[in-house]
MIDREN-452028 format. One record per residue: x, y, z of N, C-alpha, C, O, CB in turn; residue number from 1. Coordinates in nm, 4 decimals. Atoms other than C-alpha are relative to their C-alpha. Glycine has a CB too. Example, Ala and Ser with C-alpha at 12.3 -4.5 7.8 and 13.67 -1.06 7.14 Angstrom:
[[0.0890,-0.1190,0.0000],[1.2300,-0.4500,0.7800],[0.0900,0.1200,0.0000],[0.1936,0.1181,0.0665],[-0.0992,0.0027,0.1246],1] [[-0.0820,-0.1190,-0.0060],[1.3670,-0.1060,0.7140],[-0.0770,0.1090,0.0730],[-0.0261,0.2198,0.0899],[0.0414,0.0462,-0.1415],2] 
This chain:
[[-0.1204,-0.0499,-0.0636],[1.7389,-1.8942,1.3046],[0.0896,-0.1179,0.0376],[0.0417,-0.2275,0.0671],[-0.0347,0.0854,0.1246],1] [[-0.0927,0.1091,-0.0291],[2.0526,-2.0961,1.3696],[0.0826,0.0257,0.1258],[0.1078,0.1400,0.1640],[0.0923,-0.0219,-0.1179],2] [[-0.0855,-0.0066,-0.1179],[2.2622,-2.1749,1.6768],[0.1448,0.0155,-0.0459],[0.1746,-0.0088,-0.1628],[-0.0172,-0.1269,0.0898],3] [[-0.1423,-0.0118,0.0386],[2.6389,-2.1081,1.6810],[0.0589,-0.1311,-0.0540],[0.1529,-0.1296,-0.1334],[0.0822,0.0461,0.1198],4] [[-0.0485,0.1302,0.0464],[2.6895,-2.4833,1.6250],[-0.0495,-0.0338,-0.1407],[-0.0017,-0.1288,-0.2027],[-0.0433,-0.1089,0.0969],5] [[0.0544,0.0265,0.1325],[2.4892,-2.4651,1.3018],[-0.1367,-0.0652,0.0025],[-0.2026,-0.0761,-0.1009],[0.0938,-0.0863,-0.0763],6] [[0.1317,0.0613,-0.0128],[2.1770,-2.6356,1.4362],[-0.1109,0.1036,-0.0139],[-0.0882,0.2234,0.0031],[-0.0122,-0.0719,0.1338],7] [[0.1138,-0.0891,0.0197],[1.8326,-2.4907,1.3715],[-0.0753,0.0178,0.1310],[-0.1097,-0.0801,0.1973],[-0.0941,-0.0546,-0.1093],8] [[0.0814,-0.0283,-0.1184],[1.6505,-2.3196,1.6580],[-0.1463,-0.0041,-0.0397],[-0.1848,0.0466,-0.1451],[0.0366,0.1382,0.0626],9] [[0.1424,0.0041,0.0302],[1.2790,-2.3900,1.6751],[-0.0644,0.1305,0.0465],[-0.0134,0.1971,0.1366],[-0.0680,-0.1228,0.0675],10] [[0.0724,-0.1224,-0.0355],[1.0291,-2.1010,1.6947],[-0.0563,-0.0120,0.1411],[-0.0996,-0.1195,0.1826],[-0.1139,0.0281,-0.1014],11] [[0.0534,0.0019,-0.1360],[0.9204,-2.0049,2.0444],[-0.1530,-0.0055,-0.0005],[-0.2142,-0.0592,0.0919],[0.0480,0.1233,0.0774],12] [[0.1459,0.0044,0.0129],[0.5610,-1.9591,1.9270],[-0.0373,0.0175,-0.1460],[0.0467,0.0529,-0.2287],[-0.0676,0.1094,0.0873],13] [[0.0473,-0.0144,0.1369],[0.3502,-1.9521,1.6129],[-0.0359,0.1447,-0.0323],[-0.0186,0.2343,0.0503],[-0.1203,-0.0897,-0.0234],14] [[0.0409,-0.1345,0.0429],[0.2241,-1.6519,1.4183],[-0.1350,0.0347,0.0597],[-0.2180,-0.0528,0.0841],[-0.0056,0.0097,-0.1542],15] [[0.1254,-0.0473,-0.0567],[-0.0574,-1.4405,1.5579],[-0.0799,0.0769,-0.1049],[-0.0231,0.1292,-0.2008],[0.0262,0.0884,0.1231],16] [[0.0886,-0.0655,0.0963],[-0.3557,-1.2914,1.3750],[0.0370,0.1472,-0.0197],[0.0344,0.1966,-0.1324],[-0.1453,-0.0115,0.0460],17] [[-0.0316,-0.1422,0.0113],[-0.2530,-0.9319,1.4514],[0.1358,0.0258,-0.0664],[0.1679,0.1400,-0.0993],[-0.0022,0.0634,0.1372],18] [[-0.1306,-0.0157,0.0649],[0.0915,-0.9939,1.3008],[-0.0077,-0.0168,-0.1519],[0.0911,0.0045,-0.2221],[0.0987,-0.1006,0.0573],19] [[0.0169,0.0209,0.1440],[-0.0489,-1.0691,0.9554],[0.0065,0.1317,-0.0753],[-0.0308,0.2360,-0.0217],[-0.1326,-0.0702,-0.0290],20] [[0.0045,-0.1173,0.0867],[-0.0002,-0.8243,0.6706],[-0.1332,0.0028,-0.0737],[-0.2166,-0.0863,-0.0574],[0.1183,-0.0002,-0.1002],21] [[0.1238,-0.0092,0.0767],[-0.2757,-0.7093,0.4392],[0.0172,-0.0718,-0.1335],[0.1296,-0.0863,-0.1816],[-0.0403,0.1481,-0.0223],22] [[-0.0115,0.0645,0.1315],[-0.3559,-0.8903,0.1145],[0.0488,0.1015,-0.1036],[0.0263,0.2214,-0.0867],[-0.1367,-0.0613,-0.0437],23] [[-0.0546,-0.0937,0.0982],[-0.1865,-0.7402,-0.1939],[-0.1083,0.0780,-0.0736],[-0.2177,0.0271,-0.0981],[0.0851,-0.0744,-0.1000],24] [[0.0912,-0.0840,0.0773],[-0.3536,-0.4540,-0.3796],[0.0406,-0.0122,-0.1458],[0.1458,0.0382,-0.1851],[0.0032,0.1502,0.0482],25] [[-0.0289,0.0143,0.1422],[-0.3647,-0.5458,-0.7473],[-0.0570,0.1207,-0.0726],[-0.1775,0.1275,-0.0966],[-0.0587,-0.1328,-0.0571],26] [[0.0441,-0.1202,0.0705],[-0.3799,-0.2094,-0.9256],[-0.0301,-0.0366,-0.1434],[0.0592,-0.0775,-0.2176],[0.1066,0.1126,0.0071],27] [[0.0417,0.0401,0.1338],[-0.5782,-0.2716,-1.2427],[-0.0199,0.1210,-0.0895],[-0.0532,0.2299,-0.0426],[-0.1282,-0.0819,0.0063],28] [[0.0295,-0.1023,0.0997],[-0.6070,-0.0686,-1.5600],[-0.1510,0.0028,-0.0184],[-0.2118,-0.0989,-0.0516],[0.0741,-0.0280,-0.1362],29] [[0.1462,-0.0115,0.0073],[-0.9653,0.0632,-1.5639],[-0.0375,0.1352,-0.0596],[0.0495,0.2121,-0.1006],[-0.0646,-0.0173,0.1409],30] [[0.0504,-0.1242,0.0595],[-1.1816,0.3505,-1.6874],[-0.0100,0.1147,0.0999],[-0.0722,0.2168,0.0705],[-0.1352,-0.0244,-0.0612],31] [[0.0007,-0.1057,-0.1021],[-1.1322,0.5555,-1.3681],[0.1159,-0.0220,0.0955],[0.1807,-0.1266,0.0938],[-0.1349,0.0025,0.0776],32] [[-0.0980,0.0142,-0.1073],[-0.8931,0.6198,-1.0816],[-0.0766,-0.0272,0.1286],[-0.1646,0.0506,0.1655],[0.0908,0.1281,0.0133],33] [[0.0680,0.0367,-0.1242],[-1.0059,0.4472,-0.7605],[0.1040,-0.0225,0.1087],[0.1886,-0.1113,0.0981],[-0.0879,-0.1269,-0.0194],34] [[-0.0934,0.0116,-0.1110],[-0.8160,0.4943,-0.4364],[-0.0723,-0.0504,0.1233],[-0.1881,-0.0157,0.1467],[0.0679,0.1345,0.0286],35] [[0.0557,0.0494,-0.1248],[-0.8749,0.3118,-0.1085],[0.0867,0.0513,0.1140],[0.2094,0.0428,0.1080],[-0.0084,-0.1560,0.0009],36] [[-0.0736,-0.0486,-0.1168],[-0.7778,0.4645,0.2252],[-0.0092,-0.1067,0.1083],[-0.1182,-0.1503,0.1453],[-0.0566,0.1380,0.0509],37] [[-0.0072,0.1089,-0.0966],[-0.6632,0.2073,0.4807],[0.0694,0.0506,0.1262],[0.1667,0.1255,0.1180],[0.0752,-0.1228,-0.0594],38] [[-0.0639,-0.0363,-0.1254],[-0.5794,0.2539,0.8473],[0.1206,-0.0904,0.0219],[0.1118,-0.2125,0.0086],[-0.0995,-0.0105,0.1187],39] [[-0.1229,0.0743,-0.0247],[-0.2239,0.1510,0.9275],[0.0335,0.0048,0.1492],[-0.0403,0.0636,0.2282],[0.1171,0.0573,-0.0846],40] [[-0.0425,0.0024,-0.1391],[-0.0376,0.0918,1.2528],[0.0238,0.1414,0.0520],[0.0809,0.2254,-0.0176],[0.1267,-0.0842,0.0154],41] [[-0.0200,-0.1299,-0.0614],[-0.0377,0.3882,1.4877],[-0.0990,0.1045,-0.0463],[-0.0795,0.2235,-0.0217],[0.1373,0.0474,-0.0272],42] [[0.1005,-0.0947,0.0462],[-0.3444,0.5445,1.3277],[0.0377,0.0712,-0.1288],[-0.0351,0.1595,-0.1741],[-0.0255,0.1009,0.1059],43] [[-0.0407,-0.0597,0.1276],[-0.1536,0.6383,1.0118],[-0.0916,-0.0498,-0.1107],[-0.1603,-0.1506,-0.0943],[0.1482,-0.0337,-0.0327],44] [[0.0820,0.0451,0.1118],[-0.3284,0.6136,0.6770],[0.0872,-0.0303,-0.1201],[0.1876,0.0363,-0.1457],[-0.1056,0.1051,-0.0358],45] [[-0.0651,0.0363,0.1253],[-0.2173,0.4446,0.3588],[-0.1009,0.0195,-0.1113],[-0.2191,-0.0109,-0.0954],[0.0537,-0.1471,0.0031],46] [[0.0862,-0.0157,0.1164],[-0.3570,0.5309,0.0179],[0.0387,-0.1076,-0.0993],[0.1532,-0.1125,-0.1444],[0.0123,0.1433,-0.0629],47] [[-0.0260,0.1087,0.0942],[-0.3868,0.2282,-0.2101],[-0.0764,0.0272,-0.1282],[-0.1946,0.0613,-0.1248],[-0.0400,-0.1377,0.0601],48] [[0.0638,-0.0223,0.1298],[-0.4602,0.2626,-0.5802],[-0.0548,-0.1332,-0.0503],[0.0211,-0.2243,-0.0832],[0.1008,0.0618,-0.1032],49] [[0.0639,0.1249,0.0412],[-0.7114,-0.0058,-0.6772],[-0.0178,-0.0054,-0.1513],[0.0042,-0.1095,-0.2132],[-0.1355,-0.0160,0.0695],50] [[0.0180,-0.0075,0.1455],[-0.7873,0.1090,-1.0336],[0.0662,0.1281,-0.0501],[0.0664,0.2303,0.0185],[-0.1525,-0.0037,-0.0391],51] [[-0.0724,-0.1146,0.0534],[-0.5926,0.3445,-1.2577],[-0.0337,0.0252,-0.1456],[-0.0606,-0.0677,-0.2218],[0.1487,-0.0205,0.0153],52] [[0.0209,-0.0415,0.1379],[-0.6454,0.5380,-1.5787],[0.1111,0.0938,-0.0460],[0.1451,0.0979,-0.1643],[-0.1361,0.0676,-0.0151],53] [[-0.1037,-0.0979,0.0328],[-0.3741,0.8057,-1.5621],[0.1305,-0.0297,0.0722],[0.1323,-0.0936,0.1773],[-0.0472,0.1401,0.0348],54] [[-0.1324,0.0122,-0.0607],[-0.0015,0.8118,-1.4881],[0.0746,0.1319,-0.0155],[0.0551,0.2041,-0.1132],[0.0804,-0.1166,-0.0643],55] [[-0.0880,-0.1160,0.0094],[0.2463,1.0905,-1.4162],[0.1283,-0.0469,-0.0673],[0.2054,-0.1226,-0.0083],[0.0287,0.0637,0.1418],56] [[-0.1146,0.0475,0.0779],[0.5123,1.0406,-1.6842],[0.1059,0.1084,-0.0090],[0.0779,0.2215,-0.0488],[-0.0439,-0.0436,-0.1411],57] [[-0.1140,-0.0903,0.0098],[0.8541,1.2031,-1.6655],[0.0631,-0.0149,-0.1377],[0.0925,-0.1258,-0.1823],[0.1038,-0.0286,0.1120],58] [[-0.0689,-0.0007,0.1296],[1.0068,1.3033,-2.0003],[0.1421,0.0477,0.0271],[0.1632,0.1673,0.0472],[-0.0739,0.0928,-0.1068],59] [[-0.1361,-0.0363,-0.0396],[1.3840,1.2963,-1.9325],[0.0643,0.1075,-0.0875],[0.1345,0.1944,-0.0358],[0.0859,-0.1217,-0.0017],60] [[-0.0643,-0.0958,0.0899],[1.4901,1.4954,-2.2408],[-0.0502,0.1426,0.0229],[0.0259,0.2386,0.0106],[-0.0238,-0.0404,-0.1448],61] [[0.0586,-0.1325,-0.0221],[1.2523,1.7835,-2.1623],[-0.0001,0.0401,0.1468],[-0.0294,0.1550,0.1800],[-0.1414,0.0036,-0.0531],62] [[-0.0011,-0.0207,-0.1444],[1.2864,1.7488,-1.7822],[-0.1337,0.0529,0.0518],[-0.1386,0.1474,0.1305],[0.1111,0.0960,0.0375],63] [[0.1314,-0.0384,-0.0504],[0.9130,1.7768,-1.7259],[-0.0872,-0.1227,0.0183],[-0.0628,-0.2285,-0.0398],[-0.0676,0.0999,-0.0946],64] [[0.0902,0.1097,-0.0331],[0.6322,1.5616,-1.5915],[-0.1399,0.0334,-0.0521],[-0.1884,0.1452,-0.0346],[-0.0025,-0.0260,0.1541],65] [[0.1302,-0.0206,0.0616],[0.2982,1.5180,-1.7690],[-0.0956,-0.1106,0.0452],[-0.0576,-0.2273,0.0542],[0.0120,0.0029,-0.1547],66] [[0.1029,0.0992,-0.0337],[-0.0255,1.3471,-1.6618],[-0.0603,-0.0498,-0.1304],[-0.1199,0.0275,-0.2055],[-0.1109,0.0605,0.0946],67] [[0.0496,0.0567,0.1251],[-0.1197,1.1103,-1.9444],[-0.0841,-0.1243,0.0272],[-0.0758,-0.1855,0.1337],[0.1169,-0.0342,-0.0938],68] [[0.0882,0.1164,-0.0087],[-0.3724,0.8347,-2.0069],[0.0789,-0.1281,-0.0293],[0.1632,-0.1314,-0.1188],[-0.1191,0.0141,-0.0985],69] [[-0.0611,0.1308,0.0234],[-0.2612,0.4720,-1.9833],[-0.0874,-0.0741,-0.1005],[-0.2081,-0.0874,-0.0802],[0.0155,-0.0819,0.1340],70] [[0.0758,0.0696,0.1040],[-0.3639,0.2801,-2.2959],[-0.0047,-0.1503,0.0246],[-0.1102,-0.2126,0.0128],[0.0606,0.0280,-0.1368],71] [[-0.0025,0.1436,-0.0296],[-0.2501,-0.0723,-2.2071],[0.1250,-0.0370,0.0775],[0.2215,0.0392,0.0831],[-0.0077,-0.0819,-0.1291],72] [[-0.1151,0.0535,-0.0720],[-0.0134,-0.2823,-1.9973],[0.0779,-0.0868,-0.0977],[0.0260,-0.1864,-0.1481],[-0.0435,-0.0817,0.1276],73] [[-0.0814,0.0717,0.0977],[0.2713,-0.4025,-2.2196],[0.0686,-0.1222,0.0603],[0.0525,-0.2340,0.0115],[0.1037,0.0931,-0.0588],74] [[-0.0821,0.1072,-0.0554],[0.5004,-0.6089,-1.9952],[0.0154,0.0210,0.1499],[0.0350,0.1335,0.1959],[0.1388,-0.0054,-0.0692],75] [[-0.0209,-0.0059,-0.1443],[0.5276,-0.6914,-1.6245],[0.1052,-0.1028,0.0388],[0.0782,-0.2228,0.0333],[-0.1327,-0.0246,0.0772],76] [[-0.1042,0.0958,-0.0365],[0.8575,-0.8453,-1.5095],[-0.0309,-0.0778,0.1281],[0.0231,-0.1864,0.1490],[0.1309,0.0721,0.0160],77] [[0.0333,0.0675,-0.1256],[0.7062,-0.9354,-1.1694],[-0.0722,-0.1319,-0.0252],[-0.0461,-0.2308,0.0433],[-0.0864,0.0906,0.0878],78] [[0.0799,0.1196,0.0254],[0.4634,-1.1892,-1.3178],[-0.0594,0.0104,-0.1403],[-0.1186,0.1126,-0.1752],[-0.1125,-0.0172,0.1077],79] [[0.0508,0.0006,0.1370],[0.3684,-1.2827,-1.6742],[-0.1520,0.0137,-0.0016],[-0.2088,0.0785,-0.0896],[0.0424,-0.1286,-0.0723],80] [[0.1462,-0.0032,-0.0085],[0.0060,-1.3270,-1.5698],[-0.0532,0.1414,0.0226],[-0.1630,0.1738,-0.0224],[-0.0477,-0.0913,0.1119],81] [[0.0430,-0.1367,-0.0291],[-0.0138,-0.9648,-1.4489],[-0.0239,0.0810,-0.1269],[-0.1205,0.1569,-0.1342],[0.1033,0.0699,0.0865],82] [[0.0164,-0.0781,0.1229],[0.0315,-0.8205,-1.7976],[-0.1267,-0.0431,-0.0748],[-0.1908,0.0393,-0.1401],[0.1239,-0.0160,-0.0912],83] [[0.1237,0.0481,0.0633],[-0.2548,-1.0383,-1.9267],[-0.1235,0.0547,0.0710],[-0.2239,0.0875,0.0078],[-0.0037,-0.1536,-0.0003],84] [[0.1125,-0.0464,-0.0802],[-0.4813,-0.9281,-1.6423],[-0.0068,0.1519,0.0108],[-0.1050,0.2059,0.0617],[0.0078,-0.0596,0.1375],85] [[-0.0009,-0.1461,-0.0052],[-0.3830,-0.5601,-1.6740],[0.0343,0.0551,0.1361],[-0.0136,0.1619,0.1740],[-0.1324,0.0530,-0.0418],86] [[-0.0400,-0.0427,-0.1340],[-0.2247,-0.5351,-1.3284],[0.1315,0.0767,-0.0090],[0.2251,0.0341,-0.0767],[0.0138,-0.1220,0.0959],87] [[-0.1168,-0.0883,0.0068],[0.0294,-0.2553,-1.2744],[0.0759,-0.0060,0.1312],[0.0199,0.0196,0.2378],[-0.0422,0.1457,-0.0317],88] [[-0.0892,0.0006,-0.1153],[0.3241,-0.2962,-1.0364],[0.1239,0.0820,-0.0350],[0.1355,0.1338,-0.1460],[0.0386,-0.1462,0.0414],89] [[-0.1242,-0.0710,0.0276],[0.6643,-0.1320,-1.0039],[0.0799,-0.0789,-0.1036],[0.0934,-0.2008,-0.0923],[0.0830,0.0209,0.1306],90] [[-0.0771,0.0644,0.1056],[0.8737,-0.2064,-1.3133],[-0.0820,-0.0344,-0.1229],[-0.0264,-0.0751,-0.2249],[0.0632,-0.1237,0.0528],91] [[0.0878,0.0300,0.1130],[0.5732,-0.2551,-1.5412],[0.0225,0.0995,-0.1129],[0.0359,0.2194,-0.0889],[-0.1472,0.0018,0.0439],92] [[-0.0092,-0.0865,0.1176],[0.6089,-0.1190,-1.8949],[-0.1425,0.0229,-0.0495],[-0.2135,-0.0715,-0.0841],[0.0915,-0.0634,-0.1132],93] [[0.1356,-0.0354,0.0419],[0.2902,0.0667,-1.9891],[0.0035,0.0801,-0.1294],[0.0982,0.1541,-0.1561],[-0.0717,0.0798,0.1102],94] [[0.0129,-0.0780,0.1234],[0.1762,0.2087,-2.3213],[-0.0867,0.1211,0.0322],[-0.2001,0.1068,0.0778],[-0.0623,-0.0860,-0.1179],95] [[0.0730,-0.1238,-0.0280],[0.0710,0.5738,-2.2852],[-0.0182,0.0785,-0.1293],[0.0245,0.0355,-0.2364],[0.0745,0.0857,0.1059],96] [[0.0196,-0.0863,0.1166],[-0.0311,0.8544,-2.5189],[0.1329,0.0541,-0.0529],[0.1429,0.0894,-0.1704],[-0.0930,0.1160,0.0354],97] [[-0.1320,-0.0495,0.0411],[0.3360,0.9647,-2.5267],[0.0894,-0.1104,-0.0559],[0.1848,-0.0820,-0.1285],[0.0692,0.0662,0.1176],98] [[-0.0829,0.1145,0.0400],[0.4788,0.6163,-2.5901],[0.0123,-0.0962,0.1170],[-0.0719,-0.0969,0.2068],[0.1411,0.0463,-0.0478],99] [[-0.0205,0.0957,-0.1082],[0.6172,0.3428,-2.3662],[0.0644,0.0679,0.1199],[0.1508,0.1543,0.1055],[0.0865,-0.1173,-0.0474],100] [[-0.0540,-0.0550,-0.1242],[0.6915,0.4245,-2.0027],[0.0144,-0.1118,0.1019],[-0.0619,-0.2084,0.1019],[-0.0906,0.1134,0.0552],101] [[-0.0246,0.1003,-0.1034],[0.8305,0.2277,-1.7098],[-0.0426,0.0559,0.1348],[-0.0022,0.1658,0.1728],[0.1495,-0.0422,0.0027],102] [[0.0537,-0.0440,-0.1288],[0.6526,0.2518,-1.3742],[0.1101,-0.0036,0.1055],[0.1794,-0.1041,0.1214],[-0.1197,-0.0888,0.0431],103] [[-0.1041,-0.0110,-0.1026],[0.8820,0.3714,-1.0935],[-0.0564,0.0016,0.1419],[0.0186,-0.0141,0.2382],[0.0814,0.1253,-0.0231],104] [[0.0608,-0.0012,-0.1331],[0.6332,0.3930,-0.8045],[-0.0672,-0.1337,0.0285],[-0.0785,-0.2190,-0.0596],[-0.1022,0.1150,0.0123],105] [[0.0725,0.1209,-0.0388],[0.4493,0.1214,-0.6138],[-0.1461,0.0391,0.0209],[-0.1822,0.0849,0.1293],[0.0612,-0.0655,0.1302],106] [[0.1376,-0.0497,-0.0074],[0.0804,0.1930,-0.6880],[-0.0813,-0.0529,0.1176],[-0.1611,0.0208,0.1754],[-0.0707,-0.0341,-0.1254],107] [[0.0737,0.0575,-0.1115],[-0.0556,-0.0423,-0.4233],[0.0413,0.0569,0.1340],[-0.0333,0.0449,0.2312],[0.0176,-0.1480,0.0016],108] [[-0.0519,-0.0583,-0.1238],[0.1544,0.1345,-0.1576],[-0.0076,0.1520,-0.0013],[-0.0376,0.2132,0.1013],[0.1436,-0.0439,0.0225],109] [[-0.0110,-0.1452,0.0092],[0.1849,0.4940,-0.2842],[-0.1299,0.0688,-0.0387],[-0.1492,0.1860,-0.0066],[0.1055,0.0359,-0.0988],110] [[0.1256,-0.0593,0.0415],[-0.1604,0.5514,-0.4328],[0.0099,0.0838,-0.1259],[-0.0827,0.1587,-0.1572],[-0.0535,0.0830,0.1094],111] [[-0.0200,-0.0774,0.1224],[-0.0197,0.7019,-0.7545],[0.0921,-0.0790,-0.0931],[0.1732,-0.1596,-0.0476],[0.0600,0.1415,0.0316],112] [[-0.0891,0.0645,0.0961],[0.1482,0.5821,-1.0743],[0.0934,0.1050,-0.0577],[0.0507,0.1950,-0.1300],[-0.0804,-0.0710,-0.1130],113] [[-0.1045,-0.0835,0.0580],[0.4729,0.7582,-1.1574],[0.0796,-0.0876,-0.0963],[0.1073,-0.2039,-0.0668],[0.0927,0.0631,0.1111],114] [[-0.0727,0.0785,0.1003],[0.6616,0.6482,-1.4688],[0.1010,0.0888,-0.0715],[0.0910,0.2115,-0.0695],[-0.0978,-0.0638,-0.1021],115] [[-0.1011,-0.0697,0.0793],[0.9615,0.7416,-1.6830],[-0.0150,-0.0460,-0.1438],[-0.0222,-0.1656,-0.1716],[0.1453,-0.0272,0.0537],116] [[0.0155,0.0295,0.1421],[0.9264,0.7622,-2.0596],[0.1237,-0.0726,-0.0518],[0.2366,-0.0301,-0.0272],[-0.0246,0.1296,-0.0806],117] [[-0.1107,0.0738,0.0632],[1.1386,0.5066,-2.2460],[0.0175,0.0623,-0.1364],[-0.0557,0.0297,-0.2299],[-0.0282,-0.1570,-0.0097],118] [[-0.0179,-0.0732,0.1245],[1.2708,0.7317,-2.5192],[0.0679,-0.0872,-0.1048],[0.1519,-0.1715,-0.0735],[0.0813,0.1271,0.0239],119] [[-0.0539,0.0788,0.1099],[1.3543,0.5880,-2.8573],[-0.0886,-0.1175,-0.0362],[-0.0676,-0.1825,-0.1386],[0.1372,-0.0495,0.0348],120] [[0.0923,0.1106,0.0279],[1.0729,0.3322,-2.8368],[-0.1407,0.0561,-0.0077],[-0.1816,0.1360,0.0766],[0.0096,-0.1120,0.1091],121] [[0.1399,-0.0405,0.0119],[0.7195,0.3869,-2.9569],[-0.0889,-0.1145,0.0476],[-0.0407,-0.2256,0.0697],[-0.0347,0.0400,-0.1467],122] [[0.0924,0.1028,-0.0501],[0.4131,0.1954,-2.8440],[-0.0546,-0.0896,-0.1104],[-0.1555,-0.1568,-0.0889],[-0.1153,0.0654,0.0725],123] [[0.0510,0.0779,0.1126],[0.3701,0.0242,-3.1842],[0.0242,-0.1471,0.0160],[-0.0133,-0.2257,-0.0711],[0.0617,0.0465,-0.1274],124] 
């Protein structure tokens, strides 16, 4: 934080253990769907998707949603290493039984993979 003069204000105290966030949930492509339930602030629960096999894919031309199997992770704009390791994040392009689809949900936060079919492109 800065003062009106432009100088930098020093922190009043350091970070505390209870202020830390949780480590990231790397949702991996696997042979099953595995969800983890985590207690959040205020007693709320979060569902984290640890492993995934299926995705809910929206077909824009037909205006319907279908549960399909994920075949492989094609491209991850978040990190090049993620696509090699098979980690699925928001924005990841996945190859499904219908073709290529782009993930629109945050699997580590939402506990589900929602995607939109990229029409005109096949998974070849």
